[in-house]
C-alpha positions in Angstrom: -86.6 28.0 53.7 -83.2 26.6 54.9 -80.5 25.0 52.8 -80.8 21.5 53.2 -77.5 19.3 52.9 -77.5 15.6 53.5 -73.7 13.6 54.0 -74.2 9.7 53.1 -71.6 6.9 53.8 -72.1 3.0 54.2 -72.9 2.8 58.1 -73.6 5.8 59.1 -71.3 6.0 62.1 -68.1 7.0 60.4 -67.6 9.4 57.9 -70.8 11.0 57.2 -71.8 11.5 60.8 -68.1 13.1 61.2 -68.7 15.5 58.1 -71.9 16.4 59.4 -70.8 17.5 63.0 -67.6 18.7 61.5 -70.3 21.3 59.0 -72.5 22.0 61.8 -69.4 23.6 63.5 -68.2 25.7 60.6 -72.1 26.9 59.9 -72.0 27.8 63.7 -69.1 29.7 63.4 -70.5 31.3 60.1 -73.4 32.5 62.1 -75.5 30.2 59.7 -77.1 28.0 62.1 -80.7 29.3 61.3 -80.1 29.1 57.3 -78.1 25.6 56.9 -79.4 22.3 58.3 -77.3 19.3 58.2 -78.3 15.3 58.7 -76.5 12.1 57.7 -77.5 8.8 56.3 -76.1 5.5 55.6 -76.6 3.7 52.1 -76.8 0.3 54.4 -79.0 -1.1 57.4 -76.1 -2.0 58.9 -76.1 0.1 61.8 -79.4 2.0 62.1 -80.1 3.5 65.8 -76.4 3.1 66.6 -74.3 6.2 67.9 -71.0 7.6 66.0 -68.1 4.8 65.5 -66.4 5.5 69.2 -63.0 5.9 67.2 -64.6 8.5 65.0 -65.7 10.0 68.0 -62.4 10.1 69.9 -60.7 11.6 66.7 -62.8 14.5 66.2 -63.5 14.8 70.0 -59.6 16.1 69.6 -60.1 19.1 67.4 -62.7 20.6 69.6 -65.8 19.0 67.6 -68.4 17.3 69.5 -69.9 14.2 68.2 -73.2 13.4 67.6 -76.3 11.8 66.4 -77.8 8.3 65.3 -77.3 6.1 62.1 -80.2 5.9 59.3 -80.8 4.6 56.4 -80.9 6.6 53.5 -84.5 6.8 51.6 -86.1 8.1 48.4 -88.0 10.5 49.9 -84.3 12.0 51.3 -84.1 13.3 47.4 -87.2 15.4 47.8 -85.5 16.9 51.2 -82.7 17.7 50.7 -81.0 20.7 48.6 -77.1 18.3 48.0 -76.5 14.8 49.1 -72.8 14.4 49.7 -71.8 10.9 49.2 -68.6 9.9 50.7 -66.9 7.6 47.9 -68.2 6.5 44.4 -69.9 3.1 45.5 -72.1 5.4 47.8 -72.8 7.7 45.3 -73.8 4.7 43.0 -75.7 3.4 45.7 -78.0 6.6 46.0 -78.2 7.0 42.5 -79.8 3.4 42.2 -82.8 4.8 44.1 -83.2 7.2 41.8 -83.8 5.4 38.1 -84.9 8.1 35.9 -82.3 10.5 37.4 -84.9 13.1 38.5 -82.5 14.3 41.2 -78.6 13.3 39.8 -78.2 17.4 39.8 -78.1 17.0 43.8 -76.3 14.4 44.3 -71.9 15.3 44.4 -68.7 13.5 45.6 -67.9 14.9 49.2 -64.4 15.6 48.1 -65.4 17.6 45.1 -65.5 20.3 47.4 -61.6 19.7 48.6 -59.6 22.5 48.0 -55.8 21.5 49.2 -56.5 17.5 49.3 -56.6 15.5 46.0 -58.1 12.4 46.8 -61.1 11.8 44.8 -63.3 10.2 47.9 -63.4 9.6 51.5 -61.4 6.3 52.4 -63.3 4.4 54.8 -61.7 4.2 58.2 -63.6 1.2 59.9 -61.1 -1.5 59.8 -58.3 0.5 60.2 -56.0 2.2 62.8 -56.3 5.8 64.8 -54.5 7.4 61.8 -57.0 6.3 59.4 -59.5 8.2 61.3 -57.1 11.3 61.8 -56.4 11.6 57.6 -60.8 11.4 57.0 -61.0 14.0 59.4 -58.6 16.1 58.1 -59.9 15.3 54.7 -63.6 16.3 56.0 -62.4 19.3 57.3 -60.9 20.6 53.8 -64.0 19.6 52.1 -66.6 20.6 54.5 -64.8 24.1 54.2 -65.1 24.5 50.5 -68.8 23.2 51.2 -69.1 25.9 53.3 -68.2 28.6 50.7 -70.5 27.1 47.8 -73.2 26.8 49.9 -73.2 30.6 50.9 -72.6 31.4 47.3 -75.7 29.3 47.2 -77.6 31.5 49.4 -76.5 35.1 48.4 -77.7 33.9 44.5 -80.4 31.3 45.2 -82.4 32.5 48.0 
């Protein structure tokens, strides 16, 4: 049974698909593509079916990673499907937890920046209304967080499976 990760932001066109694609790249490099599955979703319905934001796609292509996926909305069934749900910021975290009023799955929901080892930011900022520098900052932050997350997942695979 593969370990399943879900990355969540507001619209699922900038931060969460970037995290999904960066993580898939790192998983492939680590030779774990058959053991770890990634997906992403948004807490809003604004962009359902849309491709990732062109500015984020351009920024992530610059570091040699292809951007794939279509936006979808987070659903309560995602709690059952995924082992770990990674919210990009506190608002996304709260919105995900709101769909689990009994708190049955709270142990599965974490902030993405919890896995950073170099950056001190606690949230991944939304670059949507900013310029190129904001997208580059998000990618640097996500590279750090995904590297830390990969180490965590490798530990989980070694001890729990």
